[in-house]
C-alpha positions as CSV (number, residue, x, y, z in Angstrom):
1,M,-78.3,40.3,135.1
2,L,-80.1,41.2,131.9
3,S,-81.8,37.8,131.7
4,A,-82.9,38.0,135.4
5,T,-84.5,41.4,134.6
6,W,-86.2,40.0,131.5
7,T,-87.5,37.1,133.5
8,L,-88.9,39.4,136.1
9,S,-90.6,41.5,133.5
10,E,-92.1,38.4,131.9
11,E,-93.4,37.3,135.2
12,Q,-95.0,40.7,135.9
13,D,-96.6,40.5,132.4
14,K,-97.9,37.0,133.2
15,Q,-99.3,38.1,136.5
16,D,-101.0,41.2,134.9
17,K,-102.6,39.0,132.3
18,Q,-103.9,36.6,135.0
19,R,-105.3,39.5,137.0
20,R,-107.1,40.8,134.0
21,E,-108.5,37.3,133.3
22,L,-109.5,37.0,137.0
23,E,-111.4,40.3,136.8
24,K,-113.1,39.2,133.6
25,V,-114.2,35.9,135.1
26,E,-115.5,37.7,138.3
27,E,-117.5,40.1,136.2
28,E,-119.0,37.2,134.2
29,I,-119.9,35.4,137.4
30,Q,-121.6,38.5,138.8
31,T,-123.5,38.9,135.5
32,L,-124.6,35.3,135.6
33,S,-125.7,35.6,139.2
34,Q,-127.8,38.6,138.4
35,V,-129.4,36.8,135.5
36,L,-130.1,33.7,137.6
37,T,-131.7,35.9,140.3
38,A,-133.9,37.5,137.7
39,K,-134.9,34.1,136.3
40,E,-135.7,32.7,139.7
41,K,-137.9,35.7,140.4
42,H,-139.7,35.2,137.1
43,L,-140.1,31.5,137.9
44,A,-141.6,32.4,141.3
45,E,-144.1,34.8,139.6
46,I,-145.1,32.1,137.1
47,K,-145.5,29.5,139.8
48,Q,-147.7,31.9,141.8
49,K,-149.8,32.6,138.7
50,L,-150.2,28.9,138.2
51,G,-151.1,28.3,141.8
52,T,-148.2,26.0,142.6
53,G,-148.4,25.5,146.3
54,S,-145.7,26.4,148.8
55,L,-145.5,22.8,150.1
56,E,-144.8,21.5,146.6
57,E,-142.1,24.1,146.0
58,L,-140.6,23.3,149.4
59,E,-140.4,19.6,148.5
60,Q,-138.8,20.4,145.2
61,N,-136.2,22.7,146.8
62,I,-135.3,20.0,149.4
63,A,-134.9,17.4,146.7
64,K,-132.8,19.8,144.6
65,G,-130.7,20.6,147.6
66,W,-130.0,16.9,148.3
67,Q,-129.1,16.4,144.6
68,D,-126.7,19.3,144.8
69,D,-125.1,18.0,147.9
70,L,-124.7,14.5,146.4
71,Q,-123.0,16.0,143.3
72,E,-120.7,18.1,145.4
73,D,-119.5,15.0,147.2
74,L,-118.5,13.4,143.9
């Protein structure tokens, strides 16, 4: 009975550790997402200052989307 209790306690500790790791990774993802959003906004501002046209940007976004789709299929 003691070993079953010990195993249950070990399993709870393992799950607690995994939950903490999950929370940490989720926080990191949120931070990275916020940084990416800020960088994309800054990029758009620079492009606007340089006069990069909307059509050119649309073409680049479409090409990037296709590349992303192809990479996901791999």
